[in-house]
N, C-alpha and C positions, 0 to 999 in steps of 0.2 A: 757145384750144387748151389752155392749162394748166388752165382751169376744167373743160373737157370731159374731160380726162384724169383730173383728180382725181375727176370724178363717176362714172367707170366703176368697176365692181366686178370685180376680177380673181379668177378661180377659185383657191382655195387648193390647194397641192400635196398629194398623198396621203402620209401619214406612212410613213417607211421602216422603222420598228421592227418591224412584223409581218413584213415580208419578211425582215428579218435573223434573227428568231427562227425562222421556218420554215426558213431555210437552215441555221442552226446545228443545229436538230433533225435535219434530213436528214443532216448530216455526222456527228452523234454516234450516230445509230441503230445503225450496224454495231458500234460499240464496246460499246454497252449490251447488244446481243444476245449478243456474244461473252462479256461478263462474266457474263450470266445463264447461259449454257451452261456456263462453267467452274465457277460456283458449284454448279450442279446436279450436275455430274460429281463434284465434291469431296464433296458430301453422299452421293452414291450409293456412292463408294469407301469412305467411312468406315463406312457401314452394312454394306457387303459384307465388310469386312475387320476393322476394329477392334472394332466392336460384336459381330460374330459370334464373333470370337476370344475376346473377354472372356466371352461367354456360354458358349462351349465349355469354357473353362478353369475355370468355376465348378463345383465338385462337385455332383452331383445326387443326391437321395434320393427314392426312391419315384416319384411321378408328376411329377418335374421340379422340385420345390421346392428351393431352395438349402439347404445344410446349416445355415448360420448365419443365414438370413433368415426373417422371418415369425414369426408367433406360435406356429405349430405345428412349428417347426424342431426337428430331432433334434440334441441336443448331445452331443459326445464327452466322457466323464468317465472318471476313474480311480477305482477303488474298492479298499477293503480290508475284510476281514471283521471284524465285531465279535467280541470274544472275552473269556473270563474268564481272569484271571491275577493274580499277586501284584504289587502296585505298592509300591515303596519310597517312603516319605515322607522327602524329603531337603532339606537346606539347602545352598546353594552359597555359597562365600566365597573370599576370597584370604587366604593365610596366609604366614608366614615360618618357615623351619626354623631351629632353634637347637640348639646342642649341649646335652646334658644337663648336662655340666660342662666347664669350660675352665680349663686351667692353663698359665701361662707359667713355664717352668723356668728359674730364675735360678741362677747360681753362688752358693753360700753362703760361699765363701772365695775370696780373690784368688789368681790363679795363671795359668800358661800352659796353654791348652787343648791337650792332647796328642793326643786321639783322640775320634772319634764312633763309638759302637758300634752305631748303628742307621742305617737308610736313611730318607731323606725320604719321607713319605707312608705309612710302615709302621705297622701296628697293633702296639701294645705293651701289655704287662701292667703292672699296678701293681707297683712295686719293680724293674722291669727296668733293667739297666745301660744308660745312655744315652751318657755321655761321661766322659772321664778328664782331670782337672786334675793338673798336675805335683805329686806328693805328697812330694817329698824334704824340703822345709823342714818339713813337718808331721810327717814321720817322725822328724826330728831333734828337734823340740820334744817329741814323745812320749817319745823316749829320754831326754832331759834330765829330764823330769818323773818318769819311772820311776826314774832314778838318785837324784834327791833323795828320793823316797819310800823307796828301799832304805836310804839313809844314815840317815834319821830313824827308820826302823824299828829299825835296829841300835842307835842311841842309846837308844831306848825300851826295847829288850830289856835292855840293860846297866843302865839305871836301875831297872828292875823287879827285877833280880838284887840290886842294892845295897839296894833297899828291903826285900827279904826278909831280907838279912843284918842290916840295922839293927834289924829287928823282933826277931831272935834276940838281938842284943846288948842291946837295951833290956830284954828279959825278964830278963837277967842283971845289969841295972843297969851295963852296961859303957859305955854312951853316954848322953848326955842325950836327953830326949824331943824337944828342939828339932831335933836333927840328924835324927831320924826324920821329923819333920813337913816339914823342908826337902826331904828326899829324896822324900817323897810328893808334894809340890808339883811337883818336877821331873818326876816320872813323868807327872803329869796334863798338864803343859806339853808334854811330848814326844808324848803321845797326841793332843793337839790339832794339833800340827805334822804328825803322820802322817796325821791325818784331812784336813788341808788339802792335803797332798801327794797323797792319793788323789783329791781333787777335781781337782787340777791334771792328774793323769794322765788322768782321765775327759774333761776338756775337750780335752786334746791328742788323745785317741783319737777324740773326736767330730769335731774339726777335720780329722783325717786321713781320717775316713770321708766327709766332705763333698767330698773330692777325687774321689770316685767318685759321679758324678751319676746318680741313679736317677729313674724315673718316679713322680710322686706319685699319678697316677690311670691307669686303663686307657683307651686311646683311640687316636686316629690322630695321628701327629706331623706337624707342618707342615714348612715350609722352614727350614733352619738360619739363624740370625741372626748367627753369628760363624764365622769361618774358623779352621782349625787354626793353631796357633802364636801366636794373639793372646792377650793377657792379659785374662782375664775377671774381673769384680768383681761383688759383690752388688748394687751400685747401678745396673748396666746396665739401661736402660729396656726393651729388647727381649728381654733374657735370652739364653739359648742356643738354645732351641727352644720351641715351643708344642705343647700336646696338647689335642685336643678329643675328648670322649667322644661317639662317634657310634653306638655299639651298646649300648643303644638311643639313639634321637635323638628330640627333641621338636619339636612343631609348635604354634605359637600363632596363633589366628585369632579373629575376632569374629563373633558371630551376633546377630540381633535379640533384644532382651530378652524378647519374647513366648515364646521357646522355653525360657526358664530353668526354669519349673516342670517341664516334661517331662524335661529333661536331669537336673536334680537328683533327681527322683523315681526315674529309672532308675539313677542312680549309687547312691542310698541302697539300692535293692533289689539291688545287686550285679550288675546286668545290664551286659553289654558293649555299648558304643555304637560301631559301626564308623565309621571315618573313612578316606576315600580321598584320597590325594594324587595329583594329575594335573599334567602340565606346563602352562605358562601358556596354551597354546592349547587345552587340554582334549582333546587327541587321544590322549595316551599316559598310561596309569596307571603311576605310579611306585612306589607302595607302599600297603599297607593296614595301618592301626593301630587304636587304640581311644582313647576319651576317658579322660584321667587325672583331670582336675579342672577346675573353673571358677574364675574370679576371685572375689574377695570383694566386689566392688562393680560396679554398672552405670555405664557412662560416660554421664552425662546429656547431653553434647553430641551424641552419636550414637545414644543409646538402644540401645546394644549392650553385650554382655558378652564378655570374652575367655575362650576355651576352650583348654585345653592337651591335646594328644593325644600319644601315645607310639607310636613305630614301632620294630620290631626292627632294621631296616636292616642285615640281615646281608650284603646284596649291595652296600652302600655306594652305593645309588641316590640318597640324600638327603645334601645338604651343608649345613653351617651357613650361615645368611643367604640361603639359596635361597628365592625366591618361587615358590609353587605355587598351583594352583587346588585348592580343598578341597570335598569332598562329604561332609556329615555326615548319616548315616542315622539319623533319629529314630524311625521306626516302619516297619512293613510292613503294608499292607492286603492281606488274604488273600482270594483268589478273588473279585475284584470285576470288574464290567463295565468293559472298557477299549476305547478307540478310538484311532486315530492322532491325535496332537495337531492335525494339519492339518485334520482333519475337523470340528473344533469351531469354529463360527462364532458371531458376536455380532451381533444385530440390535436393533431397537427394543424387542422384547418379551423380550430376554434371549439366552441361549445356546441354540443348536440344532444339529442334525446332519441333513444330507440322507441319506435311505436310499433305495436303489433297490428298487422293488417287483418282483413276478414279471412284470408286464406292461411292464417297462422304463420305468416312470414313477417319478418321485421324490416323496417326501413328507418333510415336516419333522418332527423329533422334538425336543421341548424337553428339555434336559438341564441338570444342575448339574455344572460341572466340578470336578475334585478334583486330587489330586497327579499329577505328571508324572514318568515314569520311562523314560529312554532313548527318548523320542519317543512313548510311549503314555500316555494320560491316563485316569485313573479318572473315570467319570461316573455320575451317578444320574439315571435317566430311563427312558422307555418303549423301551428297546433290548433286543434278545435276541441271544445268541451266534449267529454265522454270518450275521447280516444284513449287507448290503453297504453300508458307509458311504462316501460320496463324499469323496475326499481331494484331487482336482484337477479343475478345470473348474467350480467352483461360482459363478463370477462371472456367468454367464448363466442360472443356474437359477432356477426358481420352482416353487411347489407344483403338482404334476401334470405337469410338463414331461417330454417323452419324451427318453430318453438312449440313447446307445450306449456300452457299456463298452469301454475300450481299456486297454492295458497302462500301468501307472504309469511304467515305465522306457521312455524314448523309443527305446532301442536294440532293444526287443522288440516294437515296434509294426509292423504290416504295412507292407511297403515300405521299412522303415528300412535294409535291407541291399541294396537295388537298386543295381547298379553304375551309376556315372555314365555317361549316354549310352546305357544299355541298356534304358531304359523306352520307352514309346510316345512318338512324336514329337508336337510341338506341334500342337494341333488335332485329334489322333486319340486322346486319352486314353480309357481305359476309363470307362464311366459307372458302373461298380460300385465302383471303387477310386479314391480321389482321387489326382491326380498328385503324385509326390514332388518337393519343392522344396528 
């Protein structure tokens, strides 16, 4: 039995894996179909809304090409006309204002400060009365000196009378000659005493005059350094008040040494070299003066030389120690071709300018840049007056590119003043005018 059972071959069962896979596939088929339907719907919605909206928002030019796309795109640019004008050759620097003269008014005698005869910040003349020191002690000293002088003069007069009498007696042999010689010596002694007394009187008079403090120079007075009632002395460090001469006033600044020959040549010729003083930001002109002189040596560490200019400063716009921006006008180029500085570009071949032709294409013109004056640059090249030089929008240009000229000022461009919400709605913009953003 066992042997017969072992000799039988039992049929193998059919594998269950294919049945399981087919069942799983049948169960997943509805989900796959739903996923494919949803994906197709999402792609259709994106094409119908997002892509079409983006295409509608892109400005069209001519036959539907985009403004900034493609090799033949029309580029918006701003232009300004080339013109002939005078260009100033200038040097810019930073300078410091300094008073032409400065004086600290000290007391020349000791005493109590009784009064100030001027106001702080006032312009004064040379010799004007500034302050008064108590003069009574000096008046007494002057009186004493004058009294001594009067006494010694009287003694001298008496000695001279006796001398004349002795000379008469000597002629009659009434007195010895020695007595005459003694009287003559006394007269000379008294003459010396009187001369010394006169010096003492002058000293006392000068000391008395020092109690009246006057201005040594003309200029603007500063703040007082001592109050009324205080004792002032010649050794006081700050003095009573200071005076700075600000009419005229000077300006010192440094320029590159390469400009020295031109500056000195113009000074020797007696020409006036204008100098403009501006505020530190360069927005407001403060004063206009002229070069007075240059320093006697070049600073080797900076290769510059100091220049001194003088300004009338009648309106007191400049103050000592004030830092200002300086424009030194060295020369004037007369009737030269000029373009806006922004129009001059630099490339591998040098400097050039884009010019708009009659057919609204651009071409490049090689130029040699020169001096710049208030945003306009003198150039040497194949440019003519009234040609239109591109000043804005050059970053996408090339030789022969088509352009559309727009206003340089954004406020003056088409659509710049359209009220918010008043233009065409999204998806319905005009094809002729780009939407305002």
